[in-house]
N, C-alpha and C positions, 0 to 999 in steps of 0.2 A: 174308143174301141180299137183294138188292134187291126191292122190291115192284113187281109188274107186273099189268097187266090192267085192262080197263075196269070189270069187275064189282068188283074190289078198290078201284079209285079211287072208286067211288060210296059206299063205306063209310068213306072217310077224310076228315078235315077238309080243306077247300080252302085252298090257299095262294095268295095273290096276290103275284106277284113284280113289284115296281115298278121300272121302268127309266127314269130320266130321261136324255134324250139331247141332247147338244149337240156336234156336230162330232167324234165319236169316230174318224172315219176308218176304216181297215181293221180296227181292233180290235173294232168292233161285231159283225162276223160271228162272232168267237170267243166273245163274250159270249152271243150268241143260241144258238149251238150248245151251249154248256155248260148252258143252260137245258133244251134238249131232251134232254140226256144225263142228266138227273136220274133217280135210281132211284125217287124218290117220284112216283107218277103223277097225283096230284090237285092240279093247279096251273093257274093262269091267268097270262098275262103281260100286264101293262099297260105299254105303252111310251108315254111322253109326250115329244114332241119340243119342244125349247126354241128353235125358230127356226134349226135347222141349215142350213148353206149348203154342205156338203161332199157332198151326194148321199145322206146317211144316210136321209132320209125316203123317198126313192125306193126304196132297197134294202129298207127295212122294209115298204113296201107290196107287195112281191113275196111276202111270206110268206103262204102259204095254209094256215092252220090256225085252227079256230074258237076255240082257247084263247088266241089272240093278238089283242090290241086295240091299235091304233096311234092315238094322239090327237095332234092338232096344231091350233094356232090361228095359226101363222105368226109368232108374236111371241117376242121374247127377254125372258123375265120373271125368270130366275134360278132357282137350284136349290131354294131353300126354297119358292118358289111352286109349282114342279112337284112337289115331294115332297108338299105339302098336296093338290095335285090328285089325286095317286095315292091318298092316304088317302080322299078323297071317292069315287073311282071303284072302290075295292076291293070285291070281293064275297066274298073269302075269310074264313075264320075266323082266319087268320094273314096277316100282311103281311111280306114279305121284302124288304129293301133290296138293291140291287145297282147298281154303277156300270157305265156302258156300255163302258168300256175294260178291265174286269176279267173274271175267270172264276170259276165255281164248281166245286168238287169235285163229282163225280156224286152223292155221298152227302150233300151239304150239307143239303138240305131234309129228307131222311129222318131224319138225326141230330137236327136242331134241333127238328123237330116232336115226335119221340119224347121228347126232353128236356123240352119244355114240358108234354107230356101226363103225363109221370111226375112233374112238379113243378108242380102246379096253383097254387101260391102265387107262381110267377114271372110277371111281366108280359112279359118278353122275354128273349132270349138272344143273345149274340154268340159268335164263334169265334176261333180262331187263324187265321193265314194264312201263305202263302208269298208273298214279294215277288218279282215277276217284272219283267224288263226289256222293252224294246220288241221283242225277238226271242222273247218268251215263255219266256225262260230263267229259272228260279228261281235266286236268288242269296242269299237270306236267309230266315230264319224269324221271323215275328212271333209270339212266344209269347203265349198268352192267359192272363191272370190277373185276379183281381178287383181293380179299381183302387182306390186310395185317393182321398180327397177332393182331395188335392194333385194327383194325376194328372188328375182330372176338370177341375180349375180350370186346369191348365197346358196340357193338350192334348186334353181330352175324355175320356180314360180308356178308352174302348171303341173297337173297330174299327167305326165307324159303318156302313160298307158291308156288314158281315156281320150286321147286326141283323135278327132275326126276332121279331116281336112279335104279341101278341094284338090283333086288330083293334079291339075295344072300347077297350082302353087306349090304343092308338096314336092313334085318332081323337079321344080326349079330350085328347091332348097334341100338337097340331099344332106345326109349326115357326114360329118368329118370322121375319118378313120384315125385321126391323131389324138383323140381323147377317149381311149377305152374306159368304160365304166362311168364316163362323164359326158357321153355323147348327147344326152338330153339337155343338160345345162348349156353346153356349147351351142346346141341348136337354138334354144330359146334366146340366149344372149345375142347370137349372130343375127337373128331375125327380129329382134326387139324393135328397131327403128323403122322397119319396113312392113312388118306383118300386122294384121288386125285379127287378134284371136279373142273370141268370145268365151264366156264361162257360164255354163248352165249350173245353177245352184243345186239342182236336183241330184241326189246321189244315185247314179245310174251304173256304177261300177263297183266290183268287189275286189279290193286290193289286198293280196295276201302278204302278211307281215310275219317274218320269222324271228325277228329280234325281240329284245326286251323293250317294252314301251315305257317311255318316261312319263311321269305324271302330267307334265305340261303338254305332252303330245296326245294324251287321252282326251280328245276334244269333246266327245259326247258318248255316253254309254247307251243304255237301253231306254233312254227317255223318249225316243221317237217312236210313235205308233207305227210308222211305216217300217221301222227296223224290225219289229216283230213280224210283219207281213213277209219281209224278205228272209227272215230266219226260216219261215215255213217253206219258202221257195228253195232255200239251200238244203233243207232236210229232204224235200221231195226229189230234188235233182240228183241226190245221191242214191236213190233207190233203183231206178231203171229208166230207160229212155222215155217210156210213155208217161212217167210221172212228171216229166218236164212240162208236158202239155197240161196236165191236171194242175200242177203248181201255178202255171201261168194263169189259168182260169181263176184259181183261188185268189191270186193276188188282185186280179181285177175285181172280183166280187168284194173283197175286203176294202179295196181302195175306193170303188165307186158305188158300193152299196147295191149292186145288181147281180143277177145270176148270169154266168157264162157257161155254155155247154161244153163239157170236156169230151174229147173223142173216146170211144170205147177201145179197149186194148185186147189183143189176142192173148191167149194163155201163155204164149212164148215171151210176152213182155213187149212186143212191138206194137206200134199204133195200127189201128184197123185200116187206116188210109193207105196202107202199103209200105213204101220205103221212105216215108217222110223224114225219118231220122237215119235212114240208111242202115247199115250194119255196124253201128258204132260199138267198138269194143268186142265185136263178135266175129269170129273167123268166117271167111267165105265157105259156103257149102260145097 
């Protein structure tokens, strides 16, 4: 069952979710809502804008929640620079990567944190993922496995966006600015001989794919029962903030065969518990 409650959160390691943003368009709202839908309650969200011109910064500034920090200098500096900025700003015991056009499974943080706590010898962990299209429809499974050196050299080996790492290790291994658009591959190649990175087989991340998928890359379609459950989650998350909570409960009900109570919603679409989701996507009054 998911972990809840402010008192419980105080006793859990803090996770900094780092979100670099550059013109993600309407996908940004889905990404933010999937953060608020996490079953793990002890998190902060550090959003670093990289000079967006599509109104993303204005939308981010409407979020009213003390756990969210939005940073901007109005300049376009590139992903590696922004990732290093997140490492410097992070307050958490763990740092979680995420891209601004992707989504997280509600259990992502809970599963990865538990995995690292159970395996103190690991520096970081990645997960499997569902690949989704521009309509939020999953169409393939990215299975997680421990990569070979050849995998790391050829394409990076790990799903970079799903990385969750111990802060001390991550800060000692910042990204190089010399490899734009290949910073993830350089990062994993450079740390190959010194880092211990685990891989959770469970698909806990939704990776948005904009290109044409080659047949050999279509690893698995709708054969997974859990995929159908997550399709429901994606459908609900697109409706309104409170639907995130309902979708979360529905996933648990389907997955574990038990009932989970969903919070009631106000007619305005916000959760009855007050500002649990803040004013995501809504202007300040």
